[in-house]
MIVEXZA-324280 format. One line per field, with one value per residue (C-alpha): x, y negated, z; residue number from 1. Coordinates in nm, 3 decimals, decimal comma. Layout:
N
c1 = c(X;...)
c2 = c(Y;...)
c3 = c(Z;...)
resi = c(NUM;...)
//
This chain:
732
c1 = c(10,928;10,848;10,525;10,271;10,254;9,955;9,692;9,682;9,404;9,092;8,941;8,613;8,566;8,498;8,831;9,008;8,859;8,999;9,340;9,364;9,199;8,928;8,551;8,362;8,252;8,616;8,685;8,379;8,512;8,851;8,683;8,488;8,754;9,078;9,119;9,431;9,232;9,255;8,974;8,765;8,923;8,618;8,288;7,978;7,877;7,712;7,985;8,316;8,641;8,986;9,333;9,495;9,848;9,722;9,531;9,833;10,054;9,802;9,779;10,158;10,185;9,965;10,157;9,848;9,995;9,791;9,607;9,427;9,464;9,663;9,343;9,182;9,489;9,480;9,111;9,173;9,479;9,287;9,013;9,261;9,491;9,493;9,280;9,591;9,744;9,792;9,494;9,336;9,454;9,813;9,760;9,590;9,901;10,116;9,903;9,973;10,343;10,368;10,182;10,446;10,724;10,817;10,742;11,111;11,125;10,820;10,987;11,288;11,068;10,898;11,239;11,347;11,353;11,052;11,224;11,362;11,026;10,847;11,102;11,083;10,702;10,689;10,915;10,720;10,380;10,505;10,626;10,268;10,088;9,967;9,735;9,494;9,284;9,288;9,564;9,792;10,165;10,221;10,347;10,375;10,514;10,640;10,281;10,189;10,440;10,188;9,938;10,218;10,343;9,990;9,922;10,244;10,187;9,833;9,959;10,237;10,045;9,699;9,669;9,671;9,300;9,220;9,410;9,239;8,896;8,973;9,087;8,780;8,552;8,705;8,677;8,315;8,240;8,426;8,254;7,907;7,864;7,550;7,433;7,782;7,702;7,925;7,776;7,799;8,069;7,838;7,607;7,901;8,018;7,672;7,658;8,004;7,916;7,604;7,832;7,893;8,252;8,552;8,526;8,864;8,747;8,496;8,350;8,164;8,036;7,927;8,212;8,181;8,450;8,523;8,356;8,207;8,531;8,718;8,472;8,530;8,907;8,857;8,672;8,970;8,914;9,243;9,128;8,922;8,758;8,569;8,413;8,244;8,110;8,261;8,637;8,700;8,530;8,718;9,050;8,974;8,878;9,196;9,421;9,218;9,210;9,578;9,645;9,424;9,377;9,706;10,001;9,920;9,583;9,532;9,326;9,184;8,955;8,819;8,620;8,296;7,927;7,909;7,577;7,667;8,044;8,133;8,507;8,517;8,301;8,469;8,525;8,358;8,398;8,300;8,091;7,944;7,870;7,688;7,498;7,384;7,227;6,849;6,567;6,785;6,564;6,862;7,049;7,069;6,728;6,712;7,064;7,085;6,766;6,947;7,221;7,299;7,300;6,919;6,886;6,588;6,400;6,455;6,430;6,170;6,290;6,184;6,358;6,727;6,773;6,673;6,930;7,196;7,073;7,118;7,451;7,572;7,445;7,615;7,954;7,918;8,070;7,807;7,722;7,859;7,663;7,560;7,443;7,283;7,131;6,807;6,510;6,190;5,996;6,207;6,030;5,677;5,661;5,423;5,658;5,922;5,702;5,807;6,178;6,109;5,908;6,193;6,447;6,225;6,137;6,500;6,615;6,849;6,684;6,768;6,675;6,530;6,618;6,441;6,643;6,505;6,491;6,815;7,044;7,177;7,089;6,804;6,767;6,387;6,342;6,376;6,610;6,633;6,920;6,877;7,090;7,120;7,303;7,385;7,221;7,457;7,387;7,257;7,258;6,998;6,644;6,548;6,199;6,179;6,307;6,401;6,243;6,373;6,243;6,522;6,301;6,055;5,945;6,192;6,144;6,099;6,340;6,301;6,513;6,456;6,156;6,028;6,001;5,994;6,092;6,315;6,428;6,759;6,907;6,751;6,987;7,027;7,126;7,365;7,474;7,113;7,031;7,338;7,272;6,907;6,991;7,291;7,129;6,828;7,040;7,281;7,003;6,824;7,132;7,211;6,866;6,626;6,359;6,335;6,390;6,135;6,215;6,085;5,722;5,697;6,072;6,199;6,001;6,084;5,814;5,766;5,813;5,455;5,324;5,538;5,458;5,120;5,008;5,202;5,518;5,546;5,871;5,825;5,956;5,722;5,418;5,548;5,685;5,371;5,169;5,362;5,224;4,957;5,234;5,285;5,208;4,887;5,018;5,345;5,167;4,926;5,220;5,394;5,075;5,028;5,388;5,339;5,011;5,176;5,452;5,190;5,005;5,327;5,416;5,069;5,106;5,449;5,304;5,020;5,266;5,479;5,177;5,038;5,352;5,317;5,616;5,456;5,196;4,995;5,187;4,890;4,653;4,909;5,188;5,542;5,747;6,111;6,422;6,605;6,931;7,008;7,228;7,481;7,492;7,539;7,816;7,997;7,971;8,115;7,802;7,784;7,968;7,776;7,909;7,776;7,894;7,952;7,620;7,467;7,590;7,656;8,008;7,901;7,631;7,891;8,119;7,836;7,742;8,102;8,090;8,366;8,364;8,626;8,863;9,179;9,026;8,827;9,052;9,264;8,964;9,014;8,791;8,432;8,176;7,801;7,617;7,327;7,081;6,788;6,561;6,715;6,627;6,269;6,217;6,423;6,648;7,021;7,275;7,173;7,338;7,613;7,943;7,963;7,944;8,066;8,393;8,429;8,780;8,663;8,332;8,268;8,232;7,920;7,974;7,721;7,535;7,547;7,217;7,131;6,877;6,736;6,831;6,511;6,193;5,900;5,630;5,740;5,869;6,078;6,322;6,586;6,738;7,013;7,292;7,330;7,617;7,482;7,526;7,877;8,141;7,900;7,914;7,626;7,459;7,444;7,121;7,199;7,315;7,521;7,514;7,771;7,667;7,901;7,749;7,845;7,620;7,358;7,156;7,144;6,780;6,669;6,854;6,706;6,354;6,361;6,567;6,320;6,006;5,768;5,756;6,133;6,192;5,938;6,103;6,450;6,349;6,363;6,223;5,885;5,853;6,154;6,209;6,578;6,665;6,924;7,082;7,224;6,876;6,725;6,647;6,699;6,559;6,815;6,756;6,973;7,126;6,922;6,597;6,720;6,757;6,394;6,287;6,535;6,374;6,034;6,168;6,336;5,995;5,843;6,117;6,040;5,670;5,741;5,967;5,707;5,435;5,647;5,724;5,357;5,254;5,506;5,407;5,040;5,118;5,308;5,031;4,763;4,966;5,012;4,642;4,531;4,780;4,671;4,299;4,330;4,575;4,351;4,589;4,382;4,007;3,779;3,675;3,319;3,442;3,709;3,445;3,224;3,513;3,588;3,220;3,194;3,505;3,375;3,169;3,201;2,871;2,787)
c2 = c(-12,733;-12,401;-12,385;-12,124;-11,827;-11,797;-11,552;-11,213;-11,137;-10,964;-10,647;-10,462;-10,100;-10,015;-10,166;-9,974;-9,652;-9,733;-9,829;-9,505;-9,285;-9,160;-9,189;-9,464;-9,202;-9,125;-9,492;-9,501;-9,195;-9,362;-9,666;-9,453;-9,198;-9,395;-9,676;-9,785;-9,865;-10,242;-10,446;-10,660;-10,999;-11,157;-11,095;-10,982;-10,685;-10,519;-10,619;-10,654;-10,765;-10,635;-10,784;-10,625;-10,608;-10,456;-10,194;-10,109;-10,082;-9,852;-9,631;-9,616;-9,514;-9,213;-9,131;-9,234;-9,429;-9,603;-9,376;-9,643;-9,632;-9,916;-10,074;-10,046;-10,206;-10,485;-10,544;-10,572;-10,793;-11,034;-11,069;-11,135;-11,379;-11,743;-11,984;-12,178;-11,874;-11,804;-11,852;-11,567;-11,711;-11,685;-11,326;-11,239;-11,360;-11,146;-10,840;-10,897;-10,955;-10,645;-10,428;-10,507;-10,372;-10,005;-9,844;-9,849;-10,228;-10,261;-10,039;-10,270;-10,577;-10,417;-10,349;-10,714;-10,940;-11,169;-11,483;-11,305;-11,138;-11,475;-11,624;-11,330;-11,328;-11,700;-11,646;-11,342;-11,514;-11,830;-11,622;-11,522;-11,843;-11,913;-11,609;-11,725;-12,034;-12,333;-12,228;-12,459;-12,388;-12,084;-12,153;-11,841;-11,906;-11,701;-11,683;-11,475;-11,193;-10,950;-10,989;-10,984;-10,649;-10,506;-10,622;-10,479;-10,151;-10,128;-10,189;-9,935;-9,654;-9,697;-9,929;-10,290;-10,266;-10,151;-10,444;-10,677;-10,554;-10,603;-10,962;-11,048;-10,888;-11,101;-11,429;-11,360;-11,315;-11,634;-11,843;-11,701;-11,646;-11,459;-11,295;-11,168;-10,819;-10,598;-10,439;-10,059;-9,901;-9,670;-9,961;-10,180;-9,901;-9,879;-10,254;-10,250;-9,954;-10,129;-10,370;-10,213;-10,154;-10,269;-10,643;-10,805;-11,122;-11,087;-11,346;-11,304;-11,645;-11,508;-11,262;-11,188;-10,935;-10,861;-10,521;-10,600;-10,745;-10,441;-10,217;-10,425;-10,384;-10,009;-10,030;-10,205;-10,579;-10,770;-11,123;-11,147;-11,469;-11,511;-11,785;-11,773;-12,036;-11,863;-11,926;-11,597;-11,403;-11,586;-11,528;-11,164;-11,113;-11,281;-11,063;-10,744;-10,771;-10,855;-10,538;-10,307;-10,451;-10,323;-10,473;-10,706;-10,816;-11,189;-11,274;-11,622;-11,685;-12,020;-12,141;-12,335;-12,325;-12,205;-12,375;-12,714;-12,715;-12,471;-12,404;-12,278;-12,526;-12,458;-12,084;-11,834;-11,463;-11,129;-11,028;-11,165;-10,936;-11,087;-11,003;-11,358;-11,477;-11,433;-11,666;-11,978;-12,288;-12,518;-12,418;-12,769;-12,809;-13,187;-13,283;-13,036;-13,129;-13,230;-12,967;-12,832;-12,474;-12,467;-12,370;-12,146;-12,388;-12,572;-12,320;-12,411;-12,470;-12,120;-11,954;-11,974;-11,630;-11,768;-12,044;-11,775;-11,591;-11,902;-11,986;-11,640;-11,681;-12,022;-11,861;-11,586;-11,585;-11,520;-11,150;-11,118;-10,938;-11,037;-10,786;-10,921;-10,756;-10,936;-10,901;-10,758;-11,082;-11,245;-11,027;-11,132;-11,451;-11,697;-11,996;-11,836;-11,721;-11,999;-11,926;-11,551;-11,610;-11,801;-11,536;-11,274;-11,484;-11,573;-11,210;-11,292;-11,040;-10,687;-10,460;-10,453;-10,147;-10,079;-9,919;-9,723;-9,889;-9,849;-9,914;-10,236;-10,499;-10,570;-10,194;-10,191;-10,349;-10,182;-10,421;-10,462;-10,487;-10,739;-10,690;-10,996;-11,079;-11,425;-11,457;-11,484;-11,742;-11,546;-11,226;-10,948;-11,021;-10,862;-10,714;-10,528;-10,509;-10,188;-10,106;-9,822;-9,702;-9,503;-9,473;-9,257;-8,925;-8,638;-8,269;-8,166;-7,913;-7,720;-7,968;-8,297;-8,521;-8,711;-9,081;-9,406;-9,592;-9,483;-9,633;-9,765;-9,419;-9,296;-9,071;-9,184;-8,959;-9,207;-8,959;-8,913;-9,286;-9,375;-9,107;-9,207;-9,576;-9,531;-9,265;-9,486;-9,801;-9,634;-9,479;-9,814;-10,011;-9,759;-9,790;-10,035;-10,006;-9,625;-9,575;-9,325;-9,335;-9,104;-9,136;-9,278;-9,346;-9,550;-9,748;-10,016;-10,287;-10,521;-10,893;-10,968;-10,739;-10,912;-11,271;-11,300;-11,550;-11,373;-11,238;-10,971;-10,781;-10,523;-10,186;-9,966;-10,132;-10,116;-9,762;-9,636;-9,777;-9,544;-9,231;-9,212;-9,084;-8,772;-8,448;-8,303;-7,946;-8,036;-8,219;-7,929;-7,688;-7,916;-7,944;-7,566;-7,517;-7,768;-7,602;-7,259;-7,403;-7,551;-7,221;-7,040;-7,309;-7,281;-6,902;-6,941;-7,194;-6,954;-6,668;-6,886;-7,018;-6,667;-6,523;-6,493;-6,588;-6,663;-6,546;-6,706;-6,770;-6,667;-6,862;-7,133;-7,291;-7,181;-7,413;-7,489;-7,545;-7,801;-7,990;-8,314;-8,321;-8,520;-8,239;-7,979;-8,190;-8,218;-7,842;-7,783;-7,622;-7,893;-8,199;-8,519;-8,730;-9,019;-9,244;-9,616;-9,787;-10,042;-10,388;-10,732;-10,621;-10,307;-10,500;-10,758;-10,479;-10,316;-10,649;-10,691;-10,354;-10,184;-9,806;-9,765;-9,590;-9,511;-9,617;-9,313;-9,147;-8,978;-8,911;-9,153;-8,963;-9,082;-8,869;-8,853;-8,979;-8,794;-9,060;-9,071;-9,082;-8,755;-8,590;-8,716;-8,609;-8,290;-8,404;-8,347;-8,621;-8,924;-9,217;-9,439;-9,443;-9,821;-9,983;-9,682;-9,811;-9,605;-9,459;-9,176;-9,094;-8,718;-8,492;-8,276;-7,899;-7,624;-7,550;-7,906;-8,048;-8,396;-8,619;-8,950;-9,240;-9,439;-9,262;-9,243;-8,999;-9,014;-8,658;-8,436;-8,598;-8,323;-8,070;-7,811;-7,887;-7,624;-7,551;-7,815;-8,078;-7,971;-8,234;-8,527;-8,809;-8,893;-9,225;-9,524;-9,412;-9,042;-8,857;-8,543;-8,252;-7,977;-7,671;-7,398;-7,099;-6,869;-7,068;-7,249;-7,144;-7,431;-7,382;-7,350;-7,674;-7,860;-7,750;-7,878;-8,192;-8,303;-8,231;-8,526;-8,533;-8,503;-8,790;-9,009;-8,942;-9,030;-9,346;-9,708;-10,023;-10,167;-10,229;-10,015;-9,702;-9,614;-9,259;-9,216;-8,883;-8,804;-8,814;-8,550;-8,235;-7,869;-7,559;-7,334;-6,992;-6,687;-6,691;-6,394;-6,566;-6,888;-6,698;-6,582;-6,945;-7,043;-6,804;-6,956;-7,309;-7,199;-7,074;-7,415;-7,578;-7,351;-7,429;-7,802;-7,755;-7,546;-7,799;-8,084;-7,893;-7,804;-8,166;-8,299;-8,043;-8,126;-8,493;-8,409;-8,184;-8,441;-8,714;-8,511;-8,425;-8,784;-8,915;-8,660;-8,723;-9,102;-9,086;-8,859;-8,562;-8,345;-8,284;-8,153;-7,791;-7,875;-8,158;-7,928;-7,668;-7,930;-8,058;-7,704;-7,642;-7,965;-7,875;-7,530;-7,593;-7,244;-7,054;-6,774)
c3 = c(1,525;1,349;1,159;1,270;1,039;0,813;0,933;0,765;0,521;0,648;0,504;0,537;0,639;0,273;0,170;0,448;0,309;-0,036;0,104;0,305;0,042;0,278;0,300;0,483;0,736;0,819;0,891;1,119;1,305;1,348;1,502;1,751;1,846;1,854;2,106;1,917;1,603;1,539;1,690;1,453;1,384;1,224;1,052;1,239;1,451;1,151;0,901;1,090;0,931;1,026;1,003;0,698;0,840;1,166;0,969;0,755;1,063;1,232;0,922;0,895;1,261;1,178;0,861;0,658;0,368;0,104;-0,138;-0,336;-0,711;-0,869;-1,001;-0,657;-0,499;-0,758;-0,691;-0,317;-0,363;-0,586;-0,329;-0,049;-0,225;-0,122;-0,331;-0,429;-0,594;-0,964;-1,191;-1,383;-1,715;-1,600;-1,490;-1,820;-2,000;-1,775;-1,861;-2,229;-2,171;-1,951;-2,201;-2,461;-2,240;-2,191;-1,855;-1,765;-1,795;-1,569;-1,310;-1,324;-1,273;-0,973;-0,816;-0,833;-0,525;-0,494;-0,624;-0,932;-0,999;-0,998;-1,238;-1,480;-1,464;-1,550;-1,852;-1,972;-1,947;-2,116;-2,410;-2,503;-2,399;-2,753;-2,742;-2,470;-2,551;-2,321;-2,082;-1,887;-1,844;-1,621;-1,269;-1,054;-0,704;-0,412;-0,282;-0,589;-0,545;-0,393;-0,676;-0,938;-0,809;-0,792;-1,149;-1,294;-1,111;-1,253;-1,608;-1,569;-1,397;-1,550;-1,848;-1,955;-2,041;-1,688;-1,540;-1,786;-1,678;-1,307;-1,371;-1,577;-1,318;-1,045;-1,235;-1,330;-0,960;-0,865;-1,131;-1,051;-1,425;-1,521;-1,839;-1,924;-2,045;-2,253;-2,564;-2,516;-2,732;-2,934;-3,011;-3,114;-3,344;-3,503;-3,565;-3,724;-3,948;-4,077;-4,266;-4,607;-4,717;-4,514;-4,442;-4,386;-4,208;-3,921;-3,684;-3,355;-3,239;-2,896;-2,851;-2,478;-2,392;-2,759;-2,801;-3,142;-3,278;-3,148;-3,336;-3,650;-3,611;-3,590;-3,922;-4,086;-4,026;-4,028;-3,939;-3,620;-3,507;-3,180;-2,971;-2,631;-2,396;-2,090;-2,072;-1,892;-2,169;-2,445;-2,270;-2,205;-2,570;-2,692;-2,478;-2,526;-2,904;-2,919;-2,720;-2,927;-3,275;-3,409;-3,586;-3,873;-3,731;-3,677;-3,367;-3,314;-3,016;-2,901;-2,601;-2,639;-2,728;-3,089;-3,162;-3,012;-3,075;-3,352;-3,327;-3,689;-3,884;-4,220;-4,180;-4,413;-4,347;-4,496;-4,196;-3,874;-3,579;-3,285;-2,966;-2,878;-2,552;-2,544;-2,440;-2,415;-2,439;-2,386;-2,702;-2,847;-3,010;-2,964;-3,075;-3,368;-3,551;-3,872;-3,867;-4,218;-4,087;-4,078;-4,445;-4,366;-4,142;-3,815;-3,529;-3,264;-2,909;-2,801;-3,097;-3,007;-3,165;-3,506;-3,458;-3,408;-3,718;-3,932;-3,769;-3,873;-4,231;-4,258;-4,190;-4,453;-4,796;-5,068;-5,051;-4,696;-4,425;-4,073;-3,813;-3,496;-3,188;-3,102;-2,865;-3,019;-2,970;-3,243;-3,500;-3,415;-3,208;-3,373;-3,331;-3,554;-3,845;-4,085;-4,045;-4,072;-4,387;-4,550;-4,451;-4,616;-4,922;-4,997;-4,970;-4,680;-4,446;-4,559;-4,265;-3,913;-3,703;-3,373;-3,094;-2,798;-2,457;-2,264;-2,562;-2,408;-2,149;-2,081;-2,046;-2,016;-2,362;-2,699;-2,881;-3,259;-3,505;-3,787;-4,098;-4,321;-4,640;-4,767;-5,111;-5,408;-5,679;-5,976;-5,772;-5,794;-5,683;-5,351;-5,357;-5,024;-4,667;-4,486;-4,150;-3,932;-3,596;-3,429;-3,121;-3,315;-3,170;-3,157;-3,096;-2,735;-2,597;-2,277;-2,084;-2,266;-2,292;-2,591;-2,518;-2,705;-2,393;-2,112;-1,788;-1,669;-1,666;-1,988;-2,182;-2,539;-2,826;-2,983;-3,246;-3,357;-3,337;-3,543;-3,805;-3,844;-3,886;-4,118;-4,339;-4,405;-4,457;-4,699;-4,903;-4,916;-5,023;-5,298;-5,454;-5,285;-5,554;-5,542;-5,169;-5,040;-4,668;-4,399;-4,289;-3,940;-3,923;-4,220;-4,476;-4,735;-4,737;-5,032;-4,974;-5,079;-4,806;-4,542;-4,631;-4,460;-4,197;-3,919;-4,089;-3,821;-3,874;-3,598;-3,730;-3,523;-3,679;-4,036;-4,037;-3,866;-4,153;-4,384;-4,213;-4,481;-4,706;-4,496;-4,677;-4,521;-4,555;-4,380;-4,099;-4,054;-4,024;-3,773;-3,569;-3,567;-3,450;-3,168;-3,071;-3,055;-2,837;-2,607;-2,580;-2,487;-2,234;-2,081;-2,053;-1,893;-1,647;-1,565;-1,505;-1,275;-1,086;-1,044;-0,888;-0,510;-0,296;0,038;0,291;0,569;0,892;1,102;1,321;1,399;1,198;1,269;1,488;1,416;1,619;1,405;1,380;1,200;0,894;1,097;1,356;1,083;0,927;1,260;1,300;0,953;0,806;0,539;0,414;0,355;0,068;-0,132;-0,411;-0,378;-0,296;-0,526;-0,430;-0,567;-0,662;-0,843;-1,025;-1,132;-1,250;-1,443;-1,597;-1,705;-1,879;-1,681;-1,673;-1,407;-1,645;-1,463;-1,136;-1,038;-0,787;-1,051;-1,281;-1,573;-1,810;-1,852;-1,667;-1,679;-1,373;-1,209;-1,099;-0,860;-1,165;-1,290;-0,959;-0,984;-1,346;-1,347;-1,632;-1,664;-1,576;-1,785;-1,608;-1,741;-1,545;-1,597;-1,257;-1,054;-0,908;-0,594;-0,596;-0,369;-0,542;-0,520;-0,821;-0,820;-0,796;-0,864;-0,542;-0,408;-0,284;-0,410;-0,235;-0,353;-0,124;-0,189;-0,075;-0,316;-0,420;-0,784;-0,829;-0,601;-0,358;-0,369;-0,606;-0,622;-0,870;-1,140;-1,375;-1,617;-1,344;-1,239;-1,310;-1,306;-1,052;-0,814;-0,890;-0,653;-0,484;-0,443;-0,130;-0,185;0,063;0,013;0,217;0,335;0,148;0,434;0,669;0,459;0,155;-0,097;-0,204;0,159;0,238;-0,060;0,019;0,376;0,310;0,042;0,248;0,268;0,649;0,675;0,432;0,614;0,951;0,822;0,630;0,738;0,579;0,487;0,113;0,018;0,227;0,254;0,351;0,627;0,524;0,866;1,024;0,794;0,990;0,895;1,072;1,238;1,081;1,009;0,662;0,542;0,641;0,478;0,152;0,166;0,200;-0,069;-0,319;-0,244;-0,296;-0,620;-0,734;-0,654;-0,861;-1,160;-1,125;-1,146;-1,451;-1,637;-1,556;-1,693;-2,013;-2,069;-2,010;-2,262;-2,524;-2,468;-2,531;-2,849;-2,983;-2,902;-3,071;-3,389;-3,401;-3,346;-3,604;-3,862;-3,810;-3,829;-4,120;-4,328;-4,342;-4,105;-4,105;-3,830;-3,891;-4,013;-4,236;-4,378;-4,467;-4,632;-4,842;-4,957;-5,036;-5,238;-5,430;-5,522;-5,842;-5,985;-6,045;-5,805)
resi = c(1;2;3;4;5;6;7;8;9;10;11;12;13;14;15;16;17;18;19;20;21;22;23;24;25;26;27;28;29;30;31;32;33;34;35;36;37;38;39;40;41;42;43;44;45;46;47;48;49;50;51;52;53;54;55;56;57;58;59;60;61;62;63;64;65;66;67;68;69;70;71;72;73;74;75;76;77;78;79;80;81;82;83;84;85;86;87;88;89;90;91;92;93;94;95;96;97;98;99;100;101;102;103;104;105;106;107;108;109;110;111;112;113;114;115;116;117;118;119;120;121;122;123;124;125;126;127;128;129;130;131;132;133;134;135;136;137;138;139;140;141;142;143;144;145;146;147;148;149;150;151;152;153;154;155;156;157;158;159;160;161;162;163;164;165;166;167;168;169;170;171;172;173;174;175;176;177;178;179;180;181;182;183;184;185;186;187;188;189;190;191;192;193;194;195;196;197;198;199;200;201;202;203;204;205;206;207;208;209;210;211;212;213;214;215;216;217;218;219;220;221;222;223;224;225;226;227;228;229;230;231;232;233;234;235;236;237;238;239;240;241;242;243;244;245;246;247;248;249;250;251;252;253;254;255;256;257;258;259;260;261;262;263;264;265;266;267;268;269;270;271;272;273;274;275;276;277;278;279;280;281;282;283;284;285;286;287;288;289;290;291;292;293;294;295;296;297;298;299;300;301;302;303;304;305;306;307;308;309;310;311;312;313;314;315;316;317;318;319;320;321;322;323;324;325;326;327;328;329;330;331;332;333;334;335;336;337;338;339;340;341;342;343;344;345;346;347;348;349;350;351;352;353;354;355;356;357;358;359;360;361;362;363;364;365;366;367;368;369;370;371;372;373;374;375;376;377;378;379;380;381;382;383;384;385;386;387;388;389;390;391;392;393;394;395;396;397;398;399;400;401;402;403;404;405;406;407;408;409;410;411;412;413;414;415;416;417;418;419;420;421;422;423;424;425;426;427;428;429;430;431;432;433;434;435;436;437;438;439;440;441;442;443;444;445;446;447;448;449;450;451;452;453;454;455;456;457;458;459;460;461;462;463;464;465;466;467;468;469;470;471;472;473;474;475;476;477;478;479;480;481;482;483;484;485;486;487;488;489;490;491;492;493;494;495;496;497;498;499;500;501;502;503;504;505;506;507;508;509;510;511;512;513;514;515;516;517;518;519;520;521;522;523;524;525;526;527;528;529;530;531;532;533;534;535;536;537;538;539;540;541;542;543;544;545;546;547;548;549;550;551;552;553;554;555;556;557;558;559;560;561;562;563;564;565;566;567;568;569;570;571;572;573;574;575;576;577;578;579;580;581;582;583;584;585;586;587;588;589;590;591;592;593;594;595;596;597;598;599;600;601;602;603;604;605;606;607;608;609;610;611;612;613;614;615;616;617;618;619;620;621;622;623;624;625;626;627;628;629;630;631;632;633;634;635;636;637;638;639;640;641;642;643;644;645;646;647;648;649;650;651;652;653;654;655;656;657;658;659;660;661;662;663;664;665;666;667;668;669;670;671;672;673;674;675;676;677;678;679;680;681;682;683;684;685;686;687;688;689;690;691;692;693;694;695;696;697;698;699;700;701;702;703;704;705;706;707;708;709;710;711;712;713;714;715;716;717;718;719;720;721;722;723;724;725;726;727;728;729;730;731;732)
//
């Protein structure tokens, strides 16, 4: 009796849009307008699922063949494969094997019949099995042919690293792993460059996806050692480093908890780079009480970070350096003061560098970089520790704001941060005893001054104490310059506020005949676009550090992202493309109108994209309206779309108000009249920008004045006169 065929996989409307290379709105239109469109085969009324083969047959009948990128196709195929299919470890091995073959060989593999493809894939993966830790023998079967073809196509047409990222992303989702965050590339580069010279042997005991070890390889390291408690991360690191580290580099990666089960107990290296997990109270405090690694004191239960610091020092050769990324509480928490004191007293701690918020996850916290050196027997005595605050104030420009903090979308000047940190560190290492530093930014503090009852190693506190060294004349000149800038900004604000661009409508307010944005879109007056919404999948992808390279609808290059926060604050695109994985995400063009998708009174809700925004991508909570300039004026459209009453009428929800873009209403006016309104709204925009600039300059001027008065560099006018009078002893 023949066995019933297995049911086809089911896909969502979002996956159909990626398969067909169209927007979600187009799929919705197909469902409404075409009776032949496949009926839902599962799911719910609000989230229906469709039979994949029926969808593909329907698309083929319309001549609509798949337009998904290879990485998008691989992502969909992985989600739809049967649970009994090939494991991710097997597929990781195949990525490595495929990357070592020329494109012509991959084309030949893809042309093979299914049975031959499975056999060749098994042989290829088995040939590199020694690279990935903890893998079982590879056993691809006929059920894996679809995913094998999607994987090989992704490696051939995009890159092995892209395929690797998609596989790791999927396994992190399946395992419900949390806390797996990739260290941003510019931060990894900074940490690697803080190690003096060119270390040959480098260890990362919490290697994650291998970003720090990759940065070390770029700096010349030839022996790379990594360990991670998540098997998927260890495997990804092993394959990724083997792909990128270059010929002649030895890569050794192990799986396991480095504190409880050190995979390299006898290994000593030239450098340790590490971004360890934070706030882990279950790091092994009870079972590791007598561990020989605690040469600087037994870390309290709440001080897992200090356990990682000592683990790193234990693996260094004498004179070797460790660079760790740590939360700011490690520098001042009372429970860790004894270990901190011993690190300072022994000369092991060499520098603490504060980073601005947004440098790495958690993005709302300003993390710190600790630089340590294992003391050498008979080596030079260390008398001071360097403290650097890279989040210190910077000059305000007309379009940028000075901030020590910054939100999730805060733009960071990595070039400036790196230069500030490295310049101070290099000058300090060349001559620690004569290092002068930069007041308010970098300061070398003597050990005696640090070893008090608290042993607080917070850079902002220690470099601020050095402001007394600022030259009074220089500070006075800086304050005068800031004051002059403020005066000019205030005058510009007054000129903008005084310019009339409106008149009273009369005894009664004007009434409008309006149309919804959906109506205007159907009539062709505008196109409504939006990027992929924030979701569990995009958050998992962002947590995994993927940038979507090669998977952006033919746009592999990294692009800035214009966020909802940028609209509210008036800044340029400051978002990170990590986490944006929509293959059909639109690219912003000058003249587009951007509207925040979450309603709030914190700044304007809409803006018109200028030339400085062109080429960026809209963030997850941003709606993009593209008006036909022959029918709609962009500034007119932005002014009415962002109106408070309009936003309220188009929003749903209780605690969080979500804007339905299609329900926003726009008055129906002739184009010439629209332009008159547009000029008025442009004037309102300029008024807001001038007010923001004046506010920021006022804050800077006030800060300089307060700092100078409390630091003794500036005197009030009467006090200044009295000082001059007392100093004038000449006879009259």
